[in-house]
C-alpha positions in Angstrom: -10.5 -26.2 -98.0 -11.6 -23.3 -96.0 -10.2 -19.8 -96.1 -8.7 -17.6 -93.4 -11.8 -15.4 -93.6 -14.1 -18.3 -93.0 -11.9 -19.6 -90.2 -12.0 -16.3 -88.3 -15.7 -15.8 -89.0 -16.9 -19.2 -87.8 -14.5 -19.5 -84.9 -15.7 -16.2 -83.5 -19.3 -17.4 -83.2 -21.0 -18.4 -80.0 -23.9 -20.8 -79.7 -26.5 -18.1 -80.4 -24.9 -17.0 -83.6 -24.2 -20.5 -84.9 -27.9 -21.5 -84.4 -28.9 -18.6 -86.7 -27.0 -20.1 -89.6 -28.8 -22.0 -92.3 -28.4 -25.8 -92.2 -25.6 -26.3 -94.8 -23.6 -23.3 -93.4 -24.0 -24.6 -89.9 -22.6 -28.0 -90.8 -19.7 -26.3 -92.6 -19.0 -24.0 -89.6 -18.9 -27.0 -87.2 -16.6 -28.9 -89.6 -14.2 -25.9 -89.8 -14.1 -25.4 -86.0 -13.4 -29.1 -85.4 -10.6 -29.1 -88.0 -9.0 -26.1 -86.3 -9.4 -27.9 -82.9 -7.5 -30.9 -84.3 -4.6 -28.7 -85.4 -4.4 -27.2 -81.9 -4.3 -30.7 -80.5 -1.5 -31.6 -82.9 0.3 -28.6 -81.6 0.0 -30.1 -78.1 1.9 -33.2 -79.3 -1.2 -35.4 -79.6 -0.9 -37.7 -82.5 -3.3 -37.6 -85.5 -4.5 -41.1 -84.7 -5.3 -40.2 -81.1 -7.3 -37.2 -82.2 -9.5 -39.2 -84.4 -9.8 -42.1 -82.0 -10.8 -40.0 -79.0 -13.8 -38.3 -80.7 -16.8 -38.7 -78.3 -20.5 -38.6 -79.1 -21.9 -36.6 -80.6 -18.6 -35.5 -82.2 -18.0 -39.0 -83.7 -21.5 -39.0 -85.2 -20.9 -35.6 -87.0 -17.4 -36.7 -88.1 -18.7 -40.0 -89.6 -21.6 -38.4 -91.4 -19.6 -35.5 -92.7 -16.9 -37.8 -94.0 -19.5 -39.9 -95.8 -21.2 -36.8 -97.2 -18.0 -35.2 -98.5 -16.7 -38.5 -99.9 -19.7 -39.9 -101.6 -22.0 -37.0 -102.3 -19.9 -33.8 -102.6 -16.5 -35.2 -103.5 -15.2 -33.8 -106.9 -14.5 -36.3 -109.7 -11.0 -37.6 -109.9 -9.5 -39.9 -112.6 -12.5 -42.1 -112.4 -16.0 -40.7 -112.6 -18.3 -41.2 -109.6 -15.8 -42.8 -107.2 -18.3 -42.3 -104.4 -18.6 -45.3 -102.1 -15.2 -46.7 -103.3 -13.5 -43.5 -102.3 -15.3 -43.6 -98.9 -14.1 -47.2 -98.2 -10.6 -46.6 -99.5 -9.9 -43.3 -97.8 -6.7 -43.2 -95.7 -8.6 -42.3 -92.6 -11.5 -44.7 -93.2 -11.0 -46.7 -90.0 -12.1 -43.7 -88.0 -15.4 -43.2 -89.8 -16.6 -46.2 -91.7 -17.3 -48.6 -88.8 -19.5 -45.9 -87.1 -21.4 -44.7 -90.1 -24.5 -46.9 -89.8 -25.0 -46.1 -86.2 -24.3 -42.4 -86.8 -26.9 -42.2 -89.7 -29.4 -43.7 -87.3 -28.6 -41.2 -84.5 -29.3 -38.2 -86.8 -32.5 -39.7 -88.1 -31.2 -40.3 -91.7 -33.1 -43.6 -91.9 -33.2 -43.8 -95.7 -29.5 -43.3 -96.0 -28.9 -45.8 -93.3 -31.0 -48.5 -95.1 -29.1 -48.0 -98.4 -25.8 -48.1 -96.7 -26.7 -51.2 -94.6 -28.1 -53.0 -97.7 -24.9 -52.2 -99.6 -22.7 -53.5 -96.8 -24.7 -56.7 -96.4 -25.2 -57.5 -100.1 -21.4 -57.0 -100.8 -20.4 -59.0 -97.7 -18.2 -56.1 -96.5 -16.7 -56.1 -93.0 -16.6 -52.4 -91.9 -13.9 -53.3 -89.4 -11.6 -54.8 -92.1 -11.5 -52.9 -95.3 -8.2 -54.3 -96.5 -9.9 -55.5 -99.8 -10.1 -51.9 -100.8 -6.6 -50.4 -101.5 -6.2 -47.2 -99.6 -6.0 -44.0 -101.6 -2.3 -43.7 -100.6 -1.6 -46.9 -102.6 -0.1 -46.5 -106.1 -2.7 -48.8 -107.7 -5.7 -47.1 -106.1 -7.3 -46.0 -109.3 -6.5 -49.3 -111.1 -8.2 -51.3 -108.3 -11.1 -48.9 -108.2 -12.0 -50.0 -111.7 -12.6 -53.5 -110.5 -15.6 -52.4 -108.4 -18.9 -51.1 -109.6 -20.7 -49.0 -107.0 -22.5 -46.8 -109.5 -26.0 -48.0 -108.5 -25.5 -47.3 -104.8 -23.8 -43.9 -105.7 -26.8 -42.9 -107.8 -29.2 -43.8 -105.0 -27.3 -41.7 -102.5 -27.0 -38.7 -104.9 -30.7 -38.8 -105.7 -31.7 -38.6 -102.0 -32.1 -35.4 -100.1 -32.2 -34.4 -96.5 -28.9 -35.6 -95.1 -27.5 -32.1 -94.3 -30.8 -31.1 -92.8 -30.7 -34.2 -90.5 -27.1 -33.5 -89.5 -27.8 -29.8 -88.9 -30.8 -30.7 -86.7 -28.6 -33.1 -84.7 -26.0 -30.4 -84.3 -28.6 -27.9 -83.1 -29.8 -30.4 -80.5 -26.3 -30.9 -79.2 -24.9 -27.4 -79.8 -23.3 -27.2 -76.3 -20.9 -29.9 -77.5 -19.6 -27.8 -80.3 -19.5 -24.2 -79.0 -19.1 -22.1 -75.9 -22.0 -19.9 -74.8 -19.7 -16.8 -74.9 -17.8 -15.5 -77.9 -14.1 -16.6 -77.7 -11.5 -13.8 -77.8 -10.1 -13.0 -81.3 -6.5 -13.9 -81.8 -4.0 -11.0 -81.9 -3.3 -10.1 -85.5 0.4 -10.2 -86.3 2.2 -7.1 -87.8 2.9 -6.9 -91.5 6.6 -7.5 -91.0 5.9 -10.5 -88.7 3.4 -11.9 -91.2 5.9 -11.7 -94.1 8.6 -13.4 -92.0 6.2 -16.3 -91.2 5.2 -16.6 -94.8 8.9 -16.7 -95.9 9.6 -19.4 -93.3 6.7 -21.5 -94.6 7.7 -21.0 -98.3 11.4 -21.9 -97.6 10.3 -25.1 -95.7 8.0 -26.0 -98.6 10.9 -25.6 -101.0 13.1 -28.0 -99.0 10.2 -30.5 -98.8 9.7 -30.4 -102.6 13.4 -30.8 -103.2 13.4 -33.9 -101.1 10.3 -35.2 -102.9 12.0 -34.4 -106.3 15.1 -36.4 -105.3 12.9 -39.2 -103.9 14.3 -38.8 -100.4 11.0 -39.8 -98.6 12.5 -40.5 -95.2 13.9 -37.0 -95.2 10.5 -35.5 -95.9 9.1 -37.1 -92.7 12.2 -36.1 -90.8 11.8 -32.4 -91.8 8.4 -32.0 -90.1 7.2 -32.5 -86.6 4.0 -34.3 -87.5 2.8 -36.0 -90.7 -0.4 -37.9 -91.5 1.7 -40.2 -93.7 4.9 -42.1 -93.1 7.8 -42.4 -95.5 6.4 -45.5 -97.2 2.9 -44.0 -97.5 4.4 -40.8 -99.1 6.4 -42.8 -101.6 3.4 -44.9 -102.6 1.0 -42.0 -102.6 3.1 -39.3 -104.4 5.6 -41.2 -106.5 2.9 -43.8 -107.3 0.6 -41.0 -108.6 3.4 -39.5 -110.6 4.1 -42.8 -112.3 0.5 -43.7 -112.8 0.1 -40.4 -114.7 3.0 -41.3 -117.0 5.6 -38.9 -115.4 9.1 -39.5 -114.0 9.5 -37.3 -110.9 7.9 -34.5 -109.0 8.9 -30.9 -109.8 10.9 -28.7 -107.5 9.2 -25.5 -106.2 7.1 -23.6 -108.7 5.7 -20.3 -107.4 2.5 -20.4 -109.3 1.6 -23.8 -107.8 1.0 -22.1 -104.4 -2.8 -21.8 -104.2 -3.0 -20.4 -100.6 -0.6 -18.9 -98.1 -1.8 -17.1 -95.0 -1.1 -16.3 -91.4 -3.7 -16.5 -88.7 -2.4 -15.7 -85.2 0.2 -18.4 -84.3 -0.6 -20.5 -87.4 0.9 -20.2 -90.9 -0.6 -22.4 -93.6 0.5 -23.0 -97.1 -1.2 -25.1 -99.7 0.5 -26.2 -102.9 -0.6 -28.1 -106.0 1.9 -30.8 -106.9 3.2 -31.2 -110.4 5.7 -33.3 -112.3 8.0 -33.2 -115.3 7.8 -29.5 -116.0 4.6 -28.4 -114.5 2.3 -31.3 -115.5 -0.6 -31.1 -113.0 -1.2 -33.9 -110.6 -4.4 -34.5 -108.6 -2.6 -33.9 -105.3 -2.3 -31.0 -102.8 0.4 -30.6 -100.2 -0.6 -28.7 -97.0 2.0 -27.4 -94.6 1.0 -25.8 -91.3 3.6 -24.1 -89.0 2.2 -23.5 -85.5 4.1 -21.4 -82.9 3.5 -21.8 -79.2 3.8 -19.1 -76.6 7.5 -19.9 -76.1 8.2 -19.4 -79.8 8.7 -23.1 -80.6 7.4 -23.9 -84.0 5.6 -27.2 -84.8 5.2 -28.2 -88.4 2.3 -30.4 -89.7 2.4 -32.0 -93.1 -0.6 -33.4 -95.0 -1.0 -34.5 -98.6 -4.5 -35.1 -99.9 -6.3 -35.7 -103.3 -7.0 -32.4 -105.1 
């Protein structure tokens, strides 16, 4: 996840400043800007699915390659070592990226990566438009099913190769007008200390209510409490309670202050990130992210996401 400082820094850049960044930082900057743009669209009552589906070229190319890079090459190890390609194919937003990866790798000139990926898909007879054979990461048996597949050889090939970020950065530079305005956008008005504390208290109180509902296994109530969620009630039950039980625990903990890893206010957005735990502060590999976004009329939209930590 990115920090408030990074968000303010990269979103204030025009094309000229972005182009001065080194390759990896440029790719990071564009990813952060696009994630923030997605949050703004959610605030405008555009569904998460619609945001991902409406990505146009070259945005879809960058989305697909970045998702592949972060899932296969940079993704931290979870319960199973080197999940890599399995994690990519089982990710809960896979349908927005996997079908476009081969073409996207070709567009940025990453021919070696494209060949390994195409060979892998062909040799394993995988239909990139139907990935139902790989349980999504929200399924309770995700890790168990992952053990049935051996993608270690392909993972090793990808992680031994270099140049993907450089190819992606070059593609962004060639299409920079699609990702940034020529002039520097105005900085958002910084809220007062009192206003900031009120917004943080609101986010913390809402988080406590969500955690209480999760603790009591009221998954329908969790979805009802927020305006937008990347998961429905059934997904949340499978993803969270399934992870709790797989790890040998009974139920999720209520609010624990030290589990808050990030809480900040940036303009009209308040964001809180919280590491989930179970049965008396036993850590789980899950992070809850709650965003509260206030429009110009004072209406607050809440966006809930739960992702692997």
